[in-house]
C-alpha positions, 0 to 999 in steps of 0.5 A: 841203435836206440830201440826205445826212440824206435816207436816215436820215429817216423818211417815210410817211403820204403824202397830198395830190393824186395828178396822173397823166399819160399815158405820154410817151417823147419824150425819156425816157432809153431802154434798148437792146433789144439788151442785151450778154451781161452784161445780165439779165433777171429775170421772178420774180414780186414779194413782195405786201408790198413796194411802192415809193412816190416822191413827186416833190415830195419827191424821195424814194424809200421802200420799204415791206414791208407798212406798215413802211418798209424804206428810203428813197433821195434822187432825181434826177427829170425836169426841169419841161419833161420831168417824171417822170409820176405814177401806178400802175406796176410793175416790169416788168424788171430789167437789170444792167449796162444799154446806154444809147441816146441818145434823140435819136440811136438809133444812138449808144449806150453800153455799160455802164460809167463813162460809162454814164448809167444806171449799172450797174443799171436797173429799168422802170416804164413805157415808156422810163421806169425807175429806174436809176443814174447816172454823175452822182451831183452830180445826185441831189436836183434836177429833171434828168433826161428823166423817168427815176428816177435813184439814187445807185449804191450805193442803186440796186444795194440797191433792185435786190436788195430788189425783184423784177419786178411790185413796185408802183410808186406815183409821187405829186407832193405838197408836204405830207406827214405821218407818225408816225415809228418814235417816234410823233413826228407829223411833217410837211414842206412842199416846194417847187413844183418842177413848179408844180402844186400850190398849198398853202394853210394849210387843207389842211396842217391838214386832212392833219394833222387825222386825227392828234389833234395839230392843236392843237399847231401854229398856222396862224402856224407853218404859214404859215411853213413853206409860204413857206420849203417847206424840205422840213424835219421839223416835230415836232408831238407824239405822240398816243396812244388814252385807255383810261379804267377799261376803255373807249377814249374817242372824240372828242365833240360838244357844241353842234356842237363836236368835242373831240378824245380823244386824249393827246399828248405834247409836250416831255417833258410828257404833255397829257390832253383834259379835256372827253371825261374830264369827260364819261366820268366825269360830272363838272362841269368848269369852264374859266377862260379868263381865269385858264387855270385848270380846276375840279372838285369834286376841285380846281383846276388849270392848264389849256391851250387850243389851238385851242379844245381843252382840256387839262390836265397828266397830273400834275394829272389826280389832283388835277382828276378823281381819276384815274391812270395813264400810257402802257402797251405792249399788244399793240395798240400804246401806249395812254394807260390811266387809272383812277379812284382810291378815296382815304379820305374825309378826302382827298376831303372837303376839296377838296369843302368848299373852296367852303363856307369861302369863302362862310361866311368873310365871316359870321364876319368880320361877327360879331365886327365887331358883337360888338367894339363891344358889349364896348367899350360895356359898359366905357364904360358900367359904369366911370362908375357905379362912379365915380359911387358913390364920388364920392357915397359919398365925401362922406358919409363926409367928412361924418359925421367933419366932424359928428363932430369938432366934437361931440366938440370942443363936448362938452369945452366944453358937457359940464358945462353941458349934459349933455342936448344929446348926444342932440339933436346925436345925432338929426340925425346919423342917416342920415335926417336927415343928408341934409337936414342937409347944405346947412346944414353946408356952411359948416362942413364948409369951416370944420371942414376948414380947422381939422382940417388945421390940427390934423393939422399 
């Protein structure tokens, strides 16, 4: 653990098991009751809002002014054989330049100075236990003392000036610490079990994270890994905010025995909105397609994110999914994610609503052209043979007429003089009614006349 960084680290929301032990001063470091003339005892009443919180598992001391953290300091605490007791205490006295008396030999005392194990400040909290400086700064961050609380000299002097007699002192042993940092980020720490007092499981960590509304954004696998390592390093989860929708703050809901969180979470520059509470508040039908990771309403379809059975959408997609818009805003009571429904023109609303209809109608127009196409194709196929048959029938008729007429004029010059009356007899069979009956007997003549006619043309 990097103790050089600890004074800058923010720690709050200490949760978990607090172990309270009875007083025991057997091997505790003692302060001589006969202080030197430079020793000073202050008995001014403490400010009620100041409080000291010590976590023996993290080896950290945090000074609070009300709910606000004022400072944080690394500590050196009691060995496993002589642990620092837990419980609720207060500062009983404050002494500058204390004298140290060896607990194993009361006759041996060390006056204030560089060789004094108590450093230059002492604050008694219970019996012979107290918060003090040290002439061994390398022991800070470890379990090394007889039960007292060691601090770096510059840190203990700063704390000494910041608190007064009767300031509450709370000493706990919490391996799991969950807090909301100044930037609203929820962070959790898992510390090693220095005293062997507290076994931590995944279910314990999830139970302490859950009230912050960001549990869906950390997996059991991640938590289990942190428990195994127990490094005491920060694990940032996300920034949770309450949601105000159309002037009403959303609350978590239960559907079929399943609880849905109603908080927006900002993580990695993305704002995630819980879609189920929003859909219920807007009375909007919501469809979740888990296989495709998509969310769908009457307004549109967007990508969805499922985390520990909670379903979220990107806030940028809220206008497409719910027809709402907004963002994080500062209020007198803190930050809140404020959303409002918007009223777009009808043409903006209707296309998303009509989208499902074309999908149903598309197959119908596709079937119609498939049925219609063969019909026009069949018509030309049926019509084409008809005009073809007509010319085939008509062509021989005109051909027949010239074939019949041609021999007639040829015969006329040869027959005109002797048989002038034969012309009407020949003309009669050429009438339309008689031509059909004469077609067959003239077939042979047609072929002969055709041959003769071609010879004449050439």
